[in-house]
C-alpha positions as CSV (number, residue, x, y, z in Angstrom):
1,M,-57.8,-18.0,43.7
2,T,-56.1,-21.3,44.8
3,I,-53.8,-23.3,42.5
4,A,-53.4,-27.0,43.3
5,R,-50.3,-28.9,42.4
6,L,-48.3,-32.1,43.3
7,N,-45.1,-31.8,45.2
8,R,-42.1,-34.1,44.8
9,G,-43.5,-36.6,47.2
10,G,-46.7,-36.9,45.2
11,R,-48.8,-35.0,47.8
12,R,-51.3,-32.5,46.8
13,T,-50.5,-29.0,47.9
14,S,-52.1,-25.6,47.1
15,R,-51.1,-22.0,47.0
16,R,-52.9,-18.8,46.4
17,S,-52.3,-16.9,43.2
18,P,-51.1,-13.3,43.6
19,S,-53.8,-10.8,44.3
20,F,-54.6,-7.9,41.9
21,P,-52.8,-5.2,43.9
22,V,-49.6,-7.4,43.9
23,L,-49.9,-8.0,40.2
24,L,-50.4,-4.3,39.6
25,A,-47.4,-3.4,41.7
26,F,-45.2,-5.6,39.6
27,L,-46.7,-4.9,36.2
28,G,-47.7,-1.3,36.7
29,P,-44.2,0.3,36.0
30,A,-43.8,-1.8,32.8
31,L,-47.3,-0.9,31.6
32,V,-46.8,2.8,32.3
33,L,-43.5,2.7,30.4
34,Y,-45.1,0.8,27.5
35,A,-47.9,3.4,27.4
36,V,-45.6,6.4,27.4
37,I,-43.1,5.0,24.8
38,F,-45.6,3.2,22.5
39,L,-49.3,3.7,23.1
40,F,-49.2,7.5,23.5
41,P,-47.1,8.2,20.4
42,V,-49.2,5.9,18.3
43,G,-52.4,7.5,19.5
44,A,-51.0,11.0,19.0
45,A,-50.0,10.1,15.4
46,M,-53.4,8.7,14.7
47,T,-55.1,11.8,16.1
48,N,-52.7,14.2,14.1
49,G,-53.8,12.7,10.8
50,F,-57.4,13.8,11.3
51,F,-56.6,17.5,11.8
52,T,-54.9,20.3,9.9
53,W,-51.9,21.9,11.4
54,T,-50.0,25.2,11.2
55,G,-46.5,24.2,12.3
56,T,-47.1,22.6,15.8
57,A,-50.5,24.4,16.3
58,R,-53.5,22.1,15.7
59,Q,-56.3,23.7,13.6
60,E,-59.7,22.4,12.6
61,F,-60.9,18.9,12.2
62,A,-60.1,17.7,8.6
63,G,-61.7,14.2,8.7
64,F,-60.2,12.2,5.9
65,G,-58.8,15.2,4.1
66,N,-55.2,14.5,4.8
67,F,-55.6,10.9,3.6
68,L,-57.3,12.1,0.4
69,T,-54.5,14.6,-0.2
70,L,-51.8,11.9,0.1
71,M,-53.5,9.5,-2.3
72,G,-55.3,11.9,-4.7
73,L,-53.3,15.1,-5.1
74,E,-49.9,15.6,-6.7
75,P,-47.0,15.4,-5.9
76,Y,-48.1,13.3,-2.9
77,A,-50.1,10.7,-4.8
78,S,-47.3,9.7,-7.2
79,Q,-44.8,9.5,-4.4
80,F,-47.2,7.5,-2.2
81,F,-47.9,4.8,-4.7
82,R,-44.3,4.7,-5.9
83,A,-43.2,4.2,-2.3
84,V,-45.8,1.4,-1.7
85,G,-44.8,-0.3,-4.9
86,N,-41.1,-0.2,-4.0
87,N,-41.8,-1.7,-0.6
88,A,-43.7,-4.5,-2.4
89,V,-40.9,-5.1,-4.8
90,F,-38.4,-5.1,-2.0
91,F,-40.5,-7.7,-0.1
92,V,-40.8,-10.0,-3.1
93,G,-37.1,-9.7,-3.8
94,T,-36.1,-10.3,-0.2
95,M,-38.4,-13.4,0.0
96,I,-36.7,-14.9,-3.1
97,V,-33.1,-14.0,-2.4
98,Q,-32.8,-13.8,1.4
99,N,-35.2,-16.5,2.4
100,G,-34.5,-18.7,-0.5
101,V,-30.7,-18.8,0.1
102,G,-31.3,-19.0,3.8
103,L,-33.4,-22.1,3.4
104,A,-30.7,-23.6,1.1
105,L,-28.0,-22.9,3.7
106,A,-30.2,-24.4,6.4
107,F,-30.5,-27.6,4.5
108,L,-26.7,-27.5,3.6
109,L,-25.7,-27.1,7.3
110,N,-28.3,-29.5,8.7
111,G,-27.0,-32.5,10.4
112,R,-23.5,-33.4,11.7
113,L,-21.4,-31.3,9.4
114,R,-17.8,-30.5,10.4
115,G,-17.4,-26.7,11.0
116,K,-21.2,-26.3,11.1
117,H,-21.2,-23.9,14.0
118,F,-18.3,-21.9,12.6
119,F,-20.1,-21.3,9.3
120,Q,-23.4,-20.4,11.1
121,T,-21.5,-17.8,13.2
122,I,-19.8,-16.2,10.2
123,I,-23.0,-16.0,8.2
124,S,-24.9,-14.5,11.1
125,V,-22.3,-11.8,12.1
126,P,-23.7,-9.1,9.8
127,Y,-27.0,-9.3,11.6
128,L,-25.3,-7.9,14.7
129,M,-24.3,-4.7,12.9
130,S,-26.3,-1.5,12.4
131,A,-28.1,-1.1,9.1
132,L,-26.8,2.4,8.9
133,V,-23.2,1.2,9.3
134,I,-23.8,-1.5,6.7
135,G,-25.3,1.0,4.3
136,Y,-22.5,3.5,4.5
137,A,-19.9,0.7,4.3
138,W,-21.5,-0.8,1.1
139,S,-21.9,2.7,-0.4
140,M,-18.1,3.1,-0.2
141,L,-17.5,-0.5,-1.5
142,L,-19.7,0.2,-4.5
143,S,-18.2,3.6,-5.3
144,P,-17.4,3.9,-9.0
145,R,-14.2,5.8,-8.3
146,F,-12.5,4.0,-5.4
147,G,-14.9,1.1,-4.5
148,A,-13.4,-2.3,-3.9
149,V,-16.2,-4.0,-6.0
150,N,-15.3,-2.1,-9.2
151,S,-11.6,-2.6,-8.5
152,L,-12.2,-6.3,-8.3
153,L,-14.2,-6.2,-11.5
154,G,-11.4,-4.2,-13.2
155,V,-9.1,-7.2,-12.7
156,F,-11.3,-9.1,-15.2
157,G,-11.5,-6.2,-17.6
158,I,-15.0,-5.0,-16.6
159,E,-15.6,-1.2,-16.7
160,P,-16.6,0.5,-13.5
161,I,-20.4,0.3,-12.8
162,T,-22.3,3.1,-11.1
163,W,-24.2,0.7,-8.9
164,L,-26.0,3.4,-6.9
165,G,-26.3,5.9,-9.7
166,T,-28.3,3.8,-12.1
167,P,-32.0,3.7,-11.3
168,A,-32.4,0.1,-12.6
169,L,-29.7,-1.2,-10.3
170,V,-30.5,0.6,-7.0
171,M,-33.3,-1.7,-5.8
172,P,-31.5,-5.0,-6.7
173,V,-28.4,-3.8,-4.9
174,L,-30.5,-2.9,-1.8
175,I,-32.1,-6.3,-1.9
176,L,-28.8,-8.0,-2.0
177,I,-27.3,-5.9,0.8
178,N,-30.3,-6.5,3.0
179,A,-30.1,-10.2,2.3
180,W,-26.4,-10.2,3.1
181,Q,-27.2,-8.7,6.5
182,W,-30.3,-10.8,7.5
183,I,-29.7,-14.2,5.7
184,G,-28.1,-15.6,8.9
185,V,-31.3,-15.1,10.9
186,T,-33.3,-16.8,8.2
187,M,-30.9,-19.7,8.1
188,L,-31.0,-20.1,11.9
189,I,-34.9,-20.1,12.0
190,F,-35.0,-22.7,9.2
191,G,-32.2,-24.7,10.8
192,A,-34.2,-24.8,14.1
193,G,-37.2,-26.1,12.2
194,L,-35.2,-28.8,10.5
195,A,-33.6,-29.9,13.8
196,A,-37.1,-30.3,15.3
197,I,-38.2,-32.9,12.7
198,P,-38.0,-36.4,14.2
199,S,-35.2,-38.3,12.8
200,E,-37.4,-41.4,12.7
201,Q,-39.4,-39.9,9.9
202,I,-36.4,-39.3,7.7
203,E,-35.0,-42.8,8.4
204,A,-38.3,-44.4,7.5
205,A,-38.4,-42.5,4.2
206,R,-34.8,-43.6,3.5
207,V,-35.8,-47.2,4.2
208,D,-38.6,-46.9,1.7
209,G,-36.1,-45.8,-0.9
210,A,-36.7,-42.1,-1.0
211,S,-33.9,-39.9,-2.3
212,S,-32.6,-36.9,-0.4
213,L,-34.5,-34.5,-2.7
214,R,-37.7,-36.5,-2.2
215,I,-37.2,-36.5,1.6
216,A,-36.7,-32.7,1.5
217,W,-39.8,-32.1,-0.6
218,S,-42.2,-34.6,1.0
219,V,-41.0,-34.9,4.6
220,Q,-39.0,-31.8,5.6
221,L,-40.6,-28.9,3.7
222,P,-44.2,-29.6,4.9
223,Q,-43.0,-29.5,8.5
224,L,-41.2,-26.3,7.9
225,I,-44.5,-24.4,7.3
226,P,-44.5,-22.9,10.8
227,S,-40.9,-21.7,10.3
228,V,-41.8,-20.3,6.8
229,S,-44.7,-18.5,8.5
230,I,-42.5,-16.8,11.0
231,V,-39.8,-15.9,8.5
232,T,-42.4,-14.5,6.0
233,I,-44.2,-12.3,8.7
234,L,-40.9,-11.0,10.0
235,T,-39.7,-10.3,6.5
236,L,-43.0,-8.5,5.7
237,I,-42.9,-6.3,8.7
238,G,-39.2,-5.5,8.2
239,C,-39.6,-4.7,4.5
240,F,-42.6,-2.4,5.0
241,N,-40.7,-0.6,7.9
242,L,-37.6,-0.2,5.8
243,F,-35.8,3.1,6.3
244,D,-32.2,3.1,7.7
245,L,-30.6,1.1,4.9
246,V,-32.2,3.1,2.1
247,F,-31.4,6.4,3.9
248,A,-27.7,5.4,4.3
249,I,-27.3,4.5,0.7
250,G,-29.7,6.7,-1.2
251,G,-30.6,9.5,1.2
252,S,-34.1,10.7,2.0
253,T,-35.2,10.6,-1.7
254,G,-34.3,6.9,-2.1
255,G,-31.5,7.3,-4.6
256,V,-31.5,8.6,-8.2
257,G,-35.0,9.4,-9.4
258,G,-36.5,7.9,-6.3
259,A,-35.7,4.4,-7.6
260,A,-35.6,3.1,-4.0
261,D,-38.0,5.5,-2.4
262,V,-40.0,3.6,0.2
263,M,-42.6,4.4,2.8
264,G,-40.1,5.1,5.5
265,T,-38.2,7.7,3.4
266,L,-41.5,9.3,2.3
267,F,-42.7,9.5,5.9
268,Y,-39.4,11.2,6.8
269,R,-39.8,13.8,4.0
270,L,-43.4,14.5,5.0
271,S,-42.5,14.9,8.6
272,F,-39.7,17.4,8.0
273,S,-41.1,19.1,4.9
274,N,-41.7,22.9,4.6
275,S,-45.5,22.3,4.4
276,P,-47.3,24.0,7.3
277,N,-49.5,20.8,7.5
278,A,-46.6,18.5,7.9
279,F,-47.9,17.1,11.2
280,G,-51.3,16.3,9.6
281,L,-49.9,14.6,6.5
282,S,-47.2,12.6,8.3
283,G,-49.8,11.5,10.9
284,A,-52.2,10.3,8.2
285,F,-49.4,8.5,6.4
286,S,-48.2,6.7,9.5
287,L,-51.8,5.5,10.1
288,I,-52.0,4.2,6.5
289,Q,-48.7,2.5,6.9
290,L,-49.8,0.9,10.2
291,L,-53.1,-0.4,8.7
292,L,-51.4,-1.7,5.6
293,I,-48.8,-3.7,7.6
294,L,-51.6,-4.9,9.9
295,V,-53.9,-6.1,7.1
296,V,-51.2,-7.8,5.1
297,T,-49.8,-9.5,8.2
298,I,-53.2,-10.8,9.3
299,G,-53.8,-12.1,5.8
300,A,-50.4,-13.9,5.8
301,Q,-51.1,-15.4,9.2
302,R,-54.5,-16.8,8.1
303,M,-53.0,-18.2,4.9
304,F,-50.2,-20.1,6.8
305,R,-52.7,-21.4,9.4
306,R,-54.7,-23.0,6.6
307,L,-51.5,-24.5,5.2
308,E,-50.6,-25.9,8.6
309,R,-54.0,-27.5,9.0
310,R,-53.7,-29.0,5.6
311,F,-50.2,-30.5,5.8
312,L,-49.6,-30.9,9.5
């Protein structure tokens, strides 16, 4: 195949595109590595879910038996739906707290503000840290015996609070900690979207007498739909793959009474349980989790595409 183009002098030149063997030589190692690291484990997990196992020895074909066990037999069924529900609650809370505050910070730091880059850097630093490190650090900060948070509240006469020992508080605390870590990423994505809006549109709205709130609502927010789409999909995937933060703070059971038990911790328990069919159950669960994330992500993408066609 020949590709034509113009050189600097305006003359038309042509060159041949790389042949298939050349492309294969360059892409082959990466494709092999991708297949070994990603495709093979995913395929193996999908296959495991359709068989019964005795330890690591595969037995007879079970069809959808493992899937029906997870969603229809106790104690798996209650744990399964509780984990899915907690992931959904975590996603909604993260969208409200993390992305809402991130959007507000993006608007606040938009434009020529003194110290803008300093504040952006400080807010984004937690993102560079491991979620396990953050989880263990906050579990010590929230300790009812020696935690800095309760010590600070004690100055104002507030009794120590068992933040991670009260089932009603575990999920809100996790949402706030996760938001503290990732809010900088959300702020930067929204900030990039705001910076891409032509200044002429904002100036024209000001000339027409629009207030700053009106400009933000009618001019800036509609053009942030692509950024909102990216943030929402990244948040959705991250929330439904949540594991390390919950494991660091609440262990493999998700805290007291399983208040923060999510799909990641349930998959961990299924994989390392004493059940002889652990491979089959964990393989079926991983496939359910993959399909759930895929379906919800595709639905969110289609919704935002309709919004973009309507407003942009």
